C-alpha positions as CSV (number, residue, x, y, z in Angstrom):
1,M,1.0,-11.7,-38.0
2,T,-1.6,-13.7,-36.1
3,T,-4.1,-12.3,-33.6
4,T,-2.1,-14.1,-30.9
5,D,1.1,-12.4,-32.0
6,R,-0.5,-9.0,-32.0
7,D,-1.8,-9.5,-28.5
8,R,1.6,-10.5,-27.2
9,T,4.2,-8.2,-25.7
10,V,7.7,-9.3,-24.8
11,L,9.8,-7.2,-22.5
12,A,13.4,-8.2,-23.0
13,G,16.9,-7.3,-21.9
14,A,15.7,-6.2,-18.5
15,R,16.7,-7.2,-15.0
16,L,13.8,-9.1,-13.5
17,V,13.2,-9.3,-9.7
18,L,11.6,-12.7,-9.3
19,P,10.5,-14.6,-6.2
20,G,13.7,-16.7,-6.3
21,G,16.1,-13.8,-6.9
22,V,17.2,-11.4,-9.6
23,V,17.7,-12.4,-13.2
24,D,19.7,-10.3,-15.7
25,D,18.8,-10.3,-19.5
26,G,15.3,-11.4,-18.6
27,R,12.4,-12.0,-21.0
28,L,8.8,-11.4,-19.7
29,T,5.9,-12.2,-22.0
30,V,2.5,-10.7,-21.6
31,R,-0.7,-11.8,-23.3
32,G,-3.9,-10.1,-22.5
33,D,-3.9,-9.2,-18.8
34,R,-1.5,-12.0,-17.8
35,I,2.2,-12.9,-17.6
36,T,2.5,-16.0,-19.8
37,A,6.3,-16.6,-19.6
38,V,9.3,-15.6,-17.5
39,T,12.6,-16.6,-19.0
40,S,16.0,-15.2,-19.9
41,G,18.0,-14.7,-23.1
42,P,18.9,-12.2,-25.7
43,T,16.4,-9.8,-27.3
44,E,14.6,-11.0,-30.5
45,P,12.9,-9.2,-33.3
46,G,9.5,-7.8,-32.1
47,D,10.6,-7.5,-28.5
48,L,10.5,-4.3,-26.5
49,D,14.1,-3.5,-25.6
50,L,14.3,-2.8,-21.8
51,T,18.1,-2.8,-21.6
52,G,19.2,-0.7,-18.6
53,H,15.9,-1.2,-16.9
54,T,14.6,-3.3,-14.0
55,V,11.1,-4.8,-13.9
56,V,9.4,-5.4,-10.5
57,P,5.9,-6.4,-9.6
58,G,3.3,-3.6,-9.3
59,F,3.2,-2.0,-5.9
60,V,0.4,-2.8,-3.4
61,D,-0.6,0.0,-1.0
62,L,-2.6,-1.2,2.1
63,H,-3.1,2.3,3.5
64,V,-3.7,5.4,1.4
65,H,-6.2,8.3,1.8
66,G,-5.9,10.1,-1.5
67,G,-3.7,11.8,-4.0
68,G,-3.8,14.2,-7.0
69,G,-5.8,16.7,-4.9
70,A,-8.5,14.1,-4.3
71,S,-9.6,12.2,-1.2
72,Y,-11.2,8.8,-0.8
73,A,-13.1,10.2,2.2
74,S,-14.9,12.7,-0.1
75,G,-17.6,10.2,-0.9
76,N,-17.3,11.3,-4.5
77,A,-16.5,8.6,-7.1
78,E,-14.7,11.0,-9.5
79,E,-12.4,12.1,-6.7
80,A,-11.7,8.5,-5.8
81,L,-10.9,7.7,-9.4
82,L,-8.5,10.6,-9.6
83,A,-6.7,9.5,-6.4
84,A,-6.4,5.9,-7.7
85,R,-5.1,7.1,-11.1
86,T,-2.6,9.4,-9.4
87,H,-1.0,6.5,-7.4
88,L,-1.2,4.1,-10.4
89,H,1.0,6.5,-12.3
90,H,3.5,6.2,-9.5
91,G,3.5,2.4,-9.6
92,T,0.6,1.4,-7.3
93,T,-1.3,-1.2,-9.2
94,T,-3.3,-2.5,-6.2
95,T,-4.9,0.1,-3.9
96,V,-6.8,-0.3,-0.7
97,A,-8.7,3.0,-0.1
98,S,-8.5,4.3,3.5
99,T,-11.2,6.5,5.1
100,V,-10.7,9.0,8.0
101,T,-12.7,9.3,11.2
102,G,-16.1,10.8,10.6
103,E,-19.8,10.3,11.6
104,I,-20.8,6.7,11.3
105,D,-23.5,7.4,8.7
106,E,-21.1,9.5,6.6
107,L,-18.5,6.7,6.7
108,A,-21.2,4.2,5.6
109,R,-22.1,6.5,2.7
110,Q,-18.4,6.8,1.7
111,A,-18.1,3.0,1.9
112,A,-21.0,2.5,-0.5
113,V,-19.3,4.8,-3.1
114,L,-15.9,3.1,-2.7
115,S,-17.5,-0.4,-2.9
116,E,-18.7,0.4,-6.5
117,L,-15.1,1.1,-7.4
118,V,-14.0,-2.2,-5.9
119,E,-16.6,-3.9,-8.0
120,D,-15.2,-2.1,-11.0
121,D,-11.7,-3.4,-10.2
122,V,-10.4,0.1,-9.6
123,L,-9.8,-0.5,-5.9
124,A,-8.9,-3.7,-4.0
125,G,-10.8,-3.0,-0.9
126,I,-11.7,-0.5,1.9
127,H,-9.8,0.3,5.1
128,F,-11.6,2.1,7.9
129,E,-9.0,4.1,9.9
130,G,-11.1,5.3,12.8
131,P,-13.4,6.3,14.4
132,F,-12.6,3.4,16.9
133,I,-9.3,4.8,18.1
134,S,-7.8,6.4,21.2
135,H,-8.3,10.1,22.0
136,N,-4.8,10.2,23.4
137,R,-3.3,9.0,20.0
138,C,-5.8,10.3,17.5
139,G,-3.3,12.4,15.5
140,A,-5.1,13.9,12.5
141,H,-8.6,12.6,13.4
142,R,-11.3,14.8,14.9
143,P,-11.5,13.9,18.7
144,D,-15.2,14.7,18.9
145,L,-16.0,12.1,16.3
146,L,-14.2,9.2,17.9
147,R,-16.2,6.2,19.1
148,E,-15.6,3.2,21.3
149,P,-15.3,0.1,19.1
150,D,-18.6,-1.4,20.0
151,P,-19.0,-4.5,17.8
152,A,-22.4,-3.4,16.6
153,L,-21.0,-0.1,15.3
154,V,-18.0,-1.8,13.7
155,R,-20.3,-4.3,12.0
156,K,-22.4,-1.5,10.7
157,L,-19.4,0.0,8.8
158,V,-18.3,-3.4,7.6
159,D,-21.8,-4.2,6.3
160,A,-21.9,-0.8,4.5
161,A,-18.9,-1.9,2.5
162,R,-21.0,-4.7,0.9
163,G,-18.3,-7.4,1.4
164,H,-15.4,-5.1,0.4
165,A,-14.1,-4.1,3.9
166,T,-10.5,-5.2,3.9
167,M,-9.2,-3.8,7.2
168,V,-10.3,-1.9,10.3
169,T,-7.9,0.0,12.5
170,L,-8.8,0.2,16.1
171,A,-7.5,0.7,19.6
172,P,-7.9,-2.7,21.4
173,E,-7.7,-1.2,24.9
174,L,-11.0,0.6,24.5
175,P,-14.3,-1.0,25.6
176,G,-15.4,-3.5,23.0
177,G,-11.9,-3.5,21.3
178,L,-11.0,-7.1,21.9
179,D,-14.5,-8.3,21.0
180,S,-14.4,-6.3,17.8
181,V,-11.0,-7.8,16.9
182,R,-12.5,-11.3,17.4
183,M,-15.6,-10.4,15.3
184,L,-13.4,-9.0,12.4
185,A,-11.2,-12.1,12.5
186,D,-14.3,-14.3,12.3
187,L,-15.5,-12.3,9.3
188,G,-12.1,-12.6,7.5
189,I,-11.4,-8.9,7.8
190,I,-8.0,-7.7,8.9
191,A,-8.0,-6.2,12.4
192,A,-5.2,-3.7,12.7
193,V,-3.9,-2.2,15.9
194,G,-3.3,1.5,15.6
195,H,-3.9,5.0,17.0
196,T,-3.7,3.2,20.3
197,D,-2.6,3.8,23.9
198,S,-2.5,0.0,24.5
199,D,0.2,-1.6,26.7
200,Y,2.2,-4.6,25.9
201,A,-0.1,-7.2,27.6
202,T,-3.3,-5.8,26.0
203,T,-1.6,-5.8,22.6
204,L,-0.7,-9.4,23.0
205,Q,-4.3,-10.1,23.8
206,A,-5.4,-8.4,20.6
207,I,-3.0,-10.5,18.6
208,D,-4.3,-13.7,20.2
209,A,-7.8,-12.4,19.4
210,G,-6.9,-12.2,15.7
211,A,-5.2,-8.8,15.1
212,T,-2.7,-9.3,12.3
213,V,-1.6,-5.7,11.3
214,A,0.2,-2.8,13.0
215,T,-1.1,0.4,11.5
216,H,1.9,2.7,10.7
217,L,4.1,1.1,13.4
218,F,5.7,3.6,15.8
219,N,3.4,6.4,14.8
220,A,0.3,7.2,17.0
221,M,1.2,4.7,19.7
222,P,3.3,4.8,22.9
223,A,7.1,4.7,22.4
224,I,9.2,1.8,23.6
225,A,10.3,2.1,27.3
226,H,12.6,-0.3,29.0
227,R,10.1,-1.2,31.7
228,A,7.0,-0.6,29.6
229,P,7.6,-2.1,26.1
230,G,4.2,-1.1,24.9
231,P,2.5,-2.1,21.7
232,I,5.5,-1.6,19.4
233,V,7.5,-4.5,20.9
234,A,4.5,-6.8,21.0
235,L,3.7,-6.1,17.4
236,L,7.3,-6.4,16.2
237,E,8.1,-9.7,17.9
238,D,5.0,-11.7,16.9
239,E,5.3,-13.6,13.6
240,R,1.5,-13.4,13.1
241,V,1.7,-9.6,12.6
242,T,2.5,-7.6,9.5
243,V,3.8,-4.1,10.3
244,E,3.1,-1.1,8.2
245,L,6.0,1.4,7.8
246,I,5.9,4.9,6.2
247,N,9.3,5.4,4.5
248,D,9.1,9.1,3.6
249,G,11.9,10.4,5.8
250,V,9.4,12.3,8.0
251,H,7.5,9.6,9.9
252,L,10.5,7.4,10.7
253,H,14.2,7.9,11.1
254,P,16.1,5.5,8.8
255,S,17.6,3.7,11.8
256,V,14.1,2.9,13.1
257,L,13.2,1.3,9.7
258,D,16.4,-0.7,10.0
259,L,15.3,-1.8,13.5
260,A,11.9,-2.9,12.3
261,Y,13.4,-4.8,9.4
262,G,16.0,-6.4,11.6
263,T,13.3,-7.6,14.0
264,A,10.4,-8.5,11.7
265,G,12.1,-9.1,8.3
266,P,10.8,-8.0,4.9
267,H,8.3,-10.9,4.8
268,R,6.4,-9.1,7.7
269,V,6.9,-5.4,6.6
270,A,4.5,-3.6,4.3
271,L,5.7,-0.2,3.1
272,I,2.7,2.1,2.8
273,T,2.1,5.7,1.8
274,D,-0.6,6.8,4.3
275,A,-0.9,9.5,1.6
276,M,-3.5,12.2,1.7
277,A,-4.8,14.4,-1.2
278,A,-1.6,16.3,-1.6
279,A,0.4,13.3,-2.9
280,G,1.5,14.1,-6.5
281,M,0.7,17.8,-5.9
282,G,2.4,20.9,-4.4
283,D,2.2,22.7,-1.1
284,G,-1.0,24.2,0.1
285,L,-4.2,23.4,2.0
286,Y,-5.9,20.0,1.4
287,P,-8.8,18.0,3.0
288,L,-8.3,15.0,5.1
289,G,-11.7,13.8,6.0
290,P,-13.4,16.6,7.9
291,L,-10.1,18.3,8.7
292,Q,-7.9,20.7,6.7
293,V,-4.2,19.9,6.3
294,R,-1.4,22.3,5.5
295,V,1.4,20.9,3.3
296,T,4.7,22.8,3.5
297,N,7.8,21.5,1.8
298,G,6.0,18.3,1.1
299,I,5.2,17.7,4.8
300,A,1.5,17.4,5.8
301,M,0.6,18.8,9.2
302,L,-2.5,20.0,11.0
303,P,-2.6,23.8,10.7
304,D,-1.8,24.2,14.4
305,G,1.3,22.1,14.0
306,S,0.1,19.6,16.6
307,S,0.3,16.5,14.4
308,I,1.6,15.0,11.2
309,A,-1.5,14.5,9.0
310,G,-0.7,11.6,6.7
311,S,2.0,11.9,4.0
312,T,2.6,13.1,0.4
313,L,4.5,9.9,-0.4
314,T,4.0,7.7,-3.4
315,L,5.3,4.2,-3.5
316,D,7.8,4.7,-6.2
317,Q,9.5,7.2,-3.9
318,A,9.3,4.7,-1.0
319,F,10.9,2.1,-3.3
320,R,13.7,4.4,-4.3
321,R,14.4,5.4,-0.7
322,A,14.5,1.8,0.4
323,L,17.3,1.1,-2.1
324,T,19.2,4.4,-2.0
325,I,18.9,5.5,1.6
326,G,17.9,2.3,3.3
327,K,19.8,-1.0,3.4
328,L,17.4,-3.1,1.5
329,T,18.2,-5.3,-1.5
330,L,16.0,-5.3,-4.6
331,H,14.5,-8.6,-3.5
332,Q,13.7,-7.3,0.0
333,A,12.2,-4.0,-1.3
334,V,9.9,-6.0,-3.7
335,Q,8.8,-8.2,-0.8
336,S,7.8,-5.1,1.3
337,L,6.1,-3.2,-1.6
338,S,4.4,-6.0,-3.4
339,T,4.7,-9.6,-2.2
340,T,4.0,-9.2,1.5
341,P,1.0,-6.8,1.2
342,A,-0.5,-8.9,-1.6
343,R,-0.2,-12.0,0.6
344,L,-1.8,-10.2,3.5
345,L,-4.8,-9.2,1.3
346,G,-5.1,-12.8,0.0
347,L,-4.3,-11.6,-3.5
348,D,-0.9,-13.3,-3.9
349,H,-2.4,-15.9,-6.3
350,R,-3.0,-13.1,-8.8
351,T,-0.5,-10.3,-8.1
352,G,2.5,-9.3,-6.0
353,S,5.2,-11.2,-7.9
354,L,6.5,-11.8,-11.5
355,E,5.3,-15.3,-12.2
356,T,3.6,-17.1,-15.1
357,G,-0.2,-17.0,-14.8
358,K,-0.4,-13.8,-12.6
359,L,-1.7,-10.5,-13.6
360,A,0.7,-8.3,-15.7
361,D,1.0,-5.7,-13.0
362,L,4.5,-4.3,-13.6
363,V,6.7,-1.4,-12.6
364,I,9.7,-0.6,-14.7
365,V,12.5,1.6,-13.2
366,D,15.9,2.8,-14.3
367,S,18.5,0.2,-13.1
368,E,20.9,2.8,-11.8
369,S,18.8,5.6,-10.3
370,F,15.7,3.5,-9.6
371,D,13.5,6.3,-11.0
372,L,10.2,5.1,-12.3
373,V,10.0,4.8,-16.0
374,A,6.8,2.9,-16.9
375,V,3.8,1.2,-15.3
376,M,1.6,-1.6,-16.6
377,R,-1.6,-2.7,-14.9
378,H,-3.5,-5.8,-16.0
379,G,-1.6,-5.9,-19.3
380,H,-2.3,-2.2,-20.2
381,W,0.3,0.5,-20.0
382,A,-0.7,3.2,-17.5
383,R,2.4,5.3,-18.4
384,G,5.6,5.1,-20.3
385,A,4.6,2.8,-23.2
386,D,6.5,5.1,-25.6
387,R,9.8,4.8,-23.7
388,F,11.0,1.6,-25.3
389,R,12.0,0.8,-28.8
390,T,10.9,-2.4,-30.6
391,V,13.8,-4.7,-31.7
392,R,13.7,-4.8,-35.6
393,T,14.2,-7.8,-37.8
394,V,17.8,-8.1,-38.9
395,R,17.8,-8.5,-42.7
396,T,20.5,-10.4,-44.4
397,A,21.6,-10.1,-48.0
């Protein structure tokens, strides 16, 4: 066997969810960290037999605060590694780490730690959620630490990330909000509208200024009213905006997800976790930035019960819910969990779909239950490598 043969892995007999549709009896070849061929046909000797399984691109999470008992807002590299590893085991091969409202200098320190993990290819970027958000819609963010989005302060955080700031969530109606949106857009950083008390007209101004994401749409913003449509309608109806949705059965009713998909379509929906430290763990008390959060029956709330405080969701759960409780097809679910967020991040040339030349970021699920079975990131198995048998050579007399 040649070195090339040893470095090659062929996943055969699976259903493949490709950009152009779904292919049965697919064959996907991996060499090194890349997909080198996507074809169809019967299994051959040396292949890994994935009969009864479905292969989809690795999931991309734009908005996640932690997991495995660890928080990205801790400012501790080991905790951040644990959080990233936890979500990787649940299929998230591309992670943008989200912070929580805190003192500006503390957020800058956290950004410096997270930047090193971006440079080590553990994380794909940093998302600052707060402190530039509305007191009226702050949710699980400390009100006393909120700040108006003065462009100089926003720029201070962006600079602390050493070129790895991916997204900033802010309330555009606040003083400096629209100017900060323009500055972020000029810097090539995603300006996201969220935790906002904005009205319809101001939200449209923010979109025209360069805002391109709705942070967990419907949550932490005014509801739709028939004479005051508010930010939700403005964000849903504009083709320039990608809307985040939390599909955990707590943040949104299934009919509301259907409404968002019917209006925006899967090419504009990114399913996120907004997960905090309790993701992958049990009930109990967990940190969320400077706050403590109580998790009961898998639901994260502030101890006084005043607000939901992130989620305990993982993206494999969101994927399964989209197919078993929601009305999405496999292709649509993959768009919202992989292709759309990868495109938003400017990473669609390397991940987000099963195509030759892209990174071998793969999630393998059972074709009937959609339960996660295995995960590969950059050509290396993160879990489940022992779940598949190798097709043996058929000997003839």
